[in-house]
C-alpha positions in Angstrom: 0.0 0.0 0.0 1.2 3.5 -0.8 2.2 5.4 2.3 0.5 8.7 2.6 2.5 11.6 4.0 2.2 12.1 7.8 3.2 15.4 9.4 5.7 14.9 12.1 6.3 17.8 14.4 7.6 16.3 17.6 11.3 17.1 17.0 10.7 20.8 16.4 12.5 23.3 18.5 10.3 26.4 19.2 12.2 29.5 20.0 11.0 33.0 21.2 13.4 35.8 20.2 13.8 39.0 22.2 13.3 41.8 19.7 13.2 44.8 22.0 10.9 46.2 24.7 9.3 48.7 22.3 7.6 45.8 20.4 5.1 43.2 21.4 6.7 40.4 23.5 7.5 37.5 21.2 5.5 34.4 21.9 6.5 30.7 22.1 4.5 28.5 19.7 4.4 24.7 20.2 5.5 22.9 17.1 2.6 20.5 17.3 0.1 23.3 17.6 -2.6 23.8 14.8 -1.1 27.2 14.1 2.4 25.8 13.5 1.1 23.1 11.3 -1.0 25.6 9.3 2.1 27.7 8.8 4.2 24.8 7.7 1.6 23.5 5.3 1.2 26.9 3.8 5.0 27.1 3.3 5.1 23.6 1.6 2.3 24.6 -0.8 4.3 27.8 -1.6 7.5 25.8 -2.1 5.7 23.3 -4.5 4.1 26.2 -6.4 7.5 27.6 -7.2 9.0 24.1 -7.9 8.7 23.7 -11.7 10.6 20.5 -12.2 10.5 17.0 -10.7 8.2 15.9 -7.9 6.3 17.6 -5.2 7.5 17.7 -1.7 5.6 16.8 1.5 6.3 17.9 5.1 8.3 15.5 7.2 8.9 17.7 10.2 9.5 21.2 11.4 13.1 21.4 12.5 12.8 24.8 14.2 10.3 27.6 14.5 10.7 31.3 15.7 7.8 33.7 16.0 8.7 37.4 16.1 6.5 40.5 16.3 7.0 42.6 13.2 6.7 46.3 12.8 4.3 47.9 12.1 2.0 44.9 12.3 1.8 41.2 12.1 4.2 38.4 13.0 7.1 36.8 11.2 7.3 32.9 11.3 10.9 31.8 10.7 10.9 28.0 10.0 13.4 25.3 9.1 11.5 22.5 7.3 12.5 18.9 6.5 10.8 17.7 3.4 10.3 14.4 1.6 9.8 13.7 -2.1 6.4 12.4 -3.1 5.4 10.4 -6.2 3.3 13.3 -7.5 5.0 15.2 -10.3 4.7 19.0 -10.2 2.2 18.9 -13.1 -0.2 16.7 -10.9 -2.8 18.9 -9.2 -3.2 16.4 -6.3 -2.6 18.2 -3.0 0.7 17.2 -1.5 -1.1 15.9 1.6 -2.7 13.2 -0.5 0.5 12.2 -2.4 2.3 9.0 -1.5 5.8 9.6 -0.1 8.6 8.0 -2.2 10.2 5.3 -0.1 13.9 5.4 0.6 14.6 2.3 -1.5 13.5 4.2 -4.5 16.4 6.7 -3.9 14.1 9.5 -2.9 15.2 13.1 -2.7 15.1 15.0 0.6 14.7 18.7 1.0 15.8 21.2 3.6 14.1 24.6 3.4 14.4 27.9 5.3 11.1 29.8 5.1 9.9 33.1 6.5 6.2 33.8 6.5 4.3 37.0 7.5 1.1 36.5 9.3 -1.3 39.5 9.2 -5.0 39.3 10.3 -4.8 35.5 10.3 -3.4 35.2 6.7 0.0 34.0 5.7 2.3 35.3 2.9 5.8 34.3 1.9 8.6 36.7 2.7 11.6 34.5 1.8 12.2 30.8 1.0 15.4 29.0 0.3 15.7 25.2 -0.3 18.3 22.7 -1.1 17.7 19.1 -2.0 19.7 15.9 -2.6 19.0 12.2 -3.2 20.1 9.5 -0.9 23.5 8.2 -1.8 23.2 5.4 -4.4 26.3 3.8 -3.2 25.0 3.6 0.4 21.7 2.2 -0.7 23.3 -0.4 -3.0 25.4 -1.5 -0.1 22.3 -2.2 2.1 20.0 -3.1 -0.8 22.2 -4.8 -3.4 19.2 -5.7 -5.7 18.1 -2.0 -5.9 17.8 -0.8 -9.5 20.2 2.0 -10.2 18.8 5.2 -11.6 19.9 6.0 -15.2 21.1 9.4 -16.3 18.1 11.3 -17.7 20.0 12.3 -20.8 21.3 8.9 -21.7 20.5 7.4 -25.1 18.7 4.5 -23.4 16.3 6.8 -21.6 15.8 9.2 -24.5 14.9 6.3 -26.9 12.6 4.7 -24.3 10.7 7.9 -23.6 10.4 8.8 -27.3 9.0 5.3 -28.1 6.6 5.5 -25.2 5.4 9.0 -26.1 4.9 7.8 -29.7 2.8 4.9 -28.4 0.7 7.2 -26.2 0.0 9.7 -29.0 -0.9 6.9 -31.4 -3.5 5.5 -29.1 -4.7 8.6 -27.3 -8.3 9.9 -27.4 -7.2 13.4 -26.6 -7.9 16.2 -29.1 -4.3 17.1 -29.6 -0.9 15.3 -29.5 1.5 15.7 -26.6 5.2 16.4 -26.5 7.8 15.7 -23.8 8.0 18.2 -20.9 10.7 16.5 -18.9 11.9 13.1 -17.8 11.4 12.4 -14.1 13.1 9.1 -13.4 14.4 6.0 -15.3 16.0 2.7 -14.4 16.7 -0.8 -15.7 14.6 -3.5 -14.1 15.9 -7.1 -14.4 13.2 -9.6 -15.3 13.1 -13.2 -16.3 12.3 -12.2 -19.9 15.1 -9.7 -20.0 16.0 -6.2 -18.9 13.2 -3.6 -19.1 13.7 0.1 -19.3 11.3 1.8 -16.8 10.7 5.5 -17.1 8.5 8.3 -15.7 8.0 11.5 -17.6 5.8 14.6 -17.9 4.1 15.7 -21.1 2.3 18.8 -22.3 -0.4 19.4 -25.0 0.5 20.9 -28.4 -1.6 22.5 -31.2 -1.3 19.4 -33.5 -4.6 17.7 -34.0 -3.4 14.5 -35.5 -2.3 12.3 -32.7 -0.7 9.7 -34.9 1.5 12.0 -36.9 3.3 14.1 -34.3 5.5 16.8 -36.0 8.5 18.7 -34.8 6.6 21.8 -36.0 3.9 21.4 -33.3 3.8 24.2 -30.7 3.0 23.8 -27.0 -0.3 25.4 -26.1 -0.4 28.3 -23.7 -0.2 27.5 -19.9 -3.8 28.5 -19.3 -5.2 26.1 -21.9 -2.7 23.3 -22.2 -3.4 19.9 -20.6 -0.4 18.3 -18.9 0.2 14.7 -18.2 2.4 12.3 -16.3 3.4 8.9 -17.8 4.9 5.7 -16.6 6.3 3.3 -19.2 8.1 0.0 -19.5 9.9 -1.2 -22.6 10.9 -4.9 -22.8 12.3 -5.8 -26.2 9.8 -4.5 -28.7 6.9 -4.4 -26.2 6.0 -0.9 -25.1 3.6 -0.4 -22.1 2.7 3.2 -21.3 0.1 4.6 -18.9 -0.5 8.3 -18.8 -2.7 10.5 -16.6 -3.8 13.7 -18.2 -4.7 16.7 -16.1 -7.0 19.7 -16.9 -5.4 23.1 -17.4 -4.6 24.7 -14.0 
C-alpha cells in the first residue's frame, strides 16, 4: 500500500526571540500546535508552487520555529522544514497531503528549506524561501539493498529512446484532441526480469496544437499555460513491447 504523508512535528524546536521592549513580546508556539502546522503546510504549498521540475515535496517535520513580532503589524514565522519527495509530479494537481511519499529504497530526494512567513490578520504570505535538495547516496543504498535498480542518467540514449518510443505509443492510441510532447523526464532505471532487462521511465508531457495524434510533428507548438493539458506517464519497454500509462490533467 502506498504510504500517505504524515506530518511529524515532535522534533521541532520552538524559540522565542527578544526583539526589544518597544515591540510586542515574542510568543512561544508549540511545534505540534494547529497554528504551527498551518504555517508549515502553507509554506510547503508555496514551495511546491515555485517548484517547476521533478516531484512535489511533503512535510516531514519542522526542524525549528521562531515567531517574532513585526513592525508595524503582524508576526514573522521563521521556520526550518525537513521535506520528503512524493510520487506526485509537479504537473499533478493532487494536494501534497494526498500524495504518496517515495520510499527510501527508490532513492528518494530529501529537501531542507528555510522559510519566513508573514502573518497578518490570520493570513500567511511568503517573505523568503530557500531550499536545497539531494537524493540519498546510491552507493550507500546499494550496499544495504544490493538488488536495488540504479537510476539512469536522464540524458542517456537509453532513456531518450525509451521515452520517445513511449510517447509515440501514447500519441498513437490517445483519445485526446491534440498530440502531446515531452515536458521532462522524471526518473528512469533498468529492471531485471526473467524475460530480459526492461527500461522503466517516468516523464511529464504537455499538450500541443497538433490535432493528428498519430503524426506528431516537430513543428507542433506547445499550447499556452492557461489552456494546455499536462500529463504524467509511466512506461516500461521490454524488447519490442511498449507499455505506457499516462494520466492527463486539466489546465490549471
